[in-house]
C-alpha positions as CSV (number, residue, x, y, z in Angstrom):
1,M,-193.7,35.5,101.8
2,E,-190.3,34.0,101.1
3,L,-189.0,37.2,99.7
4,Y,-189.4,38.1,103.5
5,A,-187.3,35.3,104.6
6,P,-183.9,37.6,104.8
7,I,-185.5,40.4,106.7
8,F,-187.5,38.5,109.3
9,V,-183.9,36.5,110.0
10,L,-181.9,39.8,110.0
11,A,-185.0,41.2,112.6
12,A,-184.5,38.3,114.7
13,I,-180.9,38.4,114.8
14,G,-181.3,41.8,115.6
15,A,-183.7,41.3,118.5
16,A,-181.4,37.9,119.8
17,F,-178.7,40.7,120.1
18,V,-180.7,43.3,121.9
19,V,-181.9,40.7,124.6
20,V,-179.0,38.6,125.3
21,S,-177.3,41.7,125.3
22,M,-179.2,43.3,128.3
23,V,-179.4,39.8,129.8
24,V,-175.5,39.4,130.2
25,G,-175.1,42.8,131.0
26,S,-177.3,42.8,133.9
27,I,-175.6,39.4,134.9
28,A,-172.4,40.5,134.6
29,G,-172.4,44.1,135.6
30,P,-170.9,45.7,138.6
31,K,-174.0,46.4,141.2
32,R,-172.5,49.1,143.4
33,Y,-175.2,51.6,143.6
34,N,-174.4,55.1,145.5
35,R,-176.0,57.8,145.7
36,A,-173.8,59.5,142.7
37,K,-174.6,57.4,140.6
38,L,-178.1,57.3,141.0
39,Q,-178.2,61.1,140.1
40,A,-178.9,62.5,136.9
41,Y,-175.6,63.2,134.7
42,E,-175.3,66.5,133.0
43,C,-171.7,67.2,131.7
44,G,-170.7,67.6,135.0
45,I,-172.9,70.4,135.9
46,E,-175.4,70.3,138.4
47,P,-178.7,69.4,137.2
48,T,-181.5,72.3,137.3
49,P,-184.2,72.1,138.3
50,Q,-187.7,72.1,135.6
51,P,-190.7,73.8,136.2
52,A,-194.0,71.9,136.4
53,G,-194.7,71.6,132.7
54,G,-191.4,70.6,131.7
55,G,-190.3,74.2,130.5
56,R,-190.9,75.6,127.2
57,F,-189.0,75.3,123.9
58,T,-187.9,78.6,121.9
59,I,-189.3,78.7,118.7
60,K,-185.9,77.6,117.0
61,Y,-186.5,74.4,118.4
62,Y,-189.5,73.6,116.3
63,L,-188.1,75.3,113.2
64,T,-185.4,73.5,113.2
65,A,-187.2,70.1,113.5
66,M,-189.3,71.6,110.5
67,L,-186.4,72.3,108.6
68,F,-185.2,68.5,109.3
69,I,-188.3,67.3,108.3
70,V,-188.6,69.2,105.1
71,F,-185.1,68.3,103.5
72,D,-185.8,64.6,104.6
73,I,-189.1,64.1,102.7
74,E,-187.7,66.2,99.9
75,I,-184.6,63.3,99.5
76,I,-187.3,61.0,100.2
77,F,-188.9,62.0,97.1
78,L,-186.1,63.6,95.0
79,Y,-183.8,59.9,95.1
80,P,-186.2,57.4,93.6
81,W,-187.3,59.9,90.7
82,A,-184.3,60.5,90.0
83,V,-183.4,56.6,90.1
84,H,-186.8,55.9,87.6
85,F,-186.6,59.4,85.6
86,D,-186.7,58.4,82.1
87,E,-189.6,55.9,82.6
88,L,-192.0,58.3,84.2
89,G,-192.0,60.5,81.1
90,V,-193.6,64.4,81.3
91,F,-195.9,63.7,84.2
92,G,-193.2,62.6,86.4
93,L,-191.1,65.8,85.7
94,I,-194.4,68.0,85.9
95,A,-195.4,66.1,89.2
96,M,-191.8,66.4,90.7
97,V,-191.9,70.1,89.6
98,L,-195.1,71.1,91.9
99,F,-193.5,69.1,94.7
100,L,-190.2,71.2,94.5
101,V,-192.8,74.3,94.5
102,N,-194.4,73.3,97.3
103,V,-190.9,71.9,99.0
104,S,-189.8,75.8,98.2
105,I,-192.5,77.3,99.8
106,A,-191.7,75.2,103.1
107,Y,-187.9,76.6,102.7
108,A,-189.4,79.9,102.3
109,Y,-191.1,80.2,105.1
110,E,-188.1,78.7,107.3
111,W,-185.9,81.7,105.9
112,R,-188.4,84.4,106.4
113,R,-188.9,82.9,110.1
114,G,-185.2,82.8,110.9
115,G,-185.0,79.3,110.7
116,L,-181.2,79.4,109.0
117,E,-179.6,82.1,111.2
118,W,-177.5,80.5,113.7
119,E,-176.3,82.6,116.5
């Protein structure tokens, strides 16, 4: 348990910083609210009303999110594999080739659906 002590201390310092910042900001900050400050701000443009269901996203949004997840997971697995490549031997090589084939299938799906084309 003592190995985790620095992590717990860092988490406690981070949480304390958040709490202190929020308290000091609420105490020291100005409290002059008016109608303009309470409205939503969208880059100087009047906010557009949204449908009751929250609106629909295009498929492009989901393809971009899927592409991010595919490459994120690829890096999460490739980095430790590259660090311990010598220790894993042939089994590690075969496992990584199978993983890269699987990732390549997801990448090909993204490419075919137009997820890599930016308008």
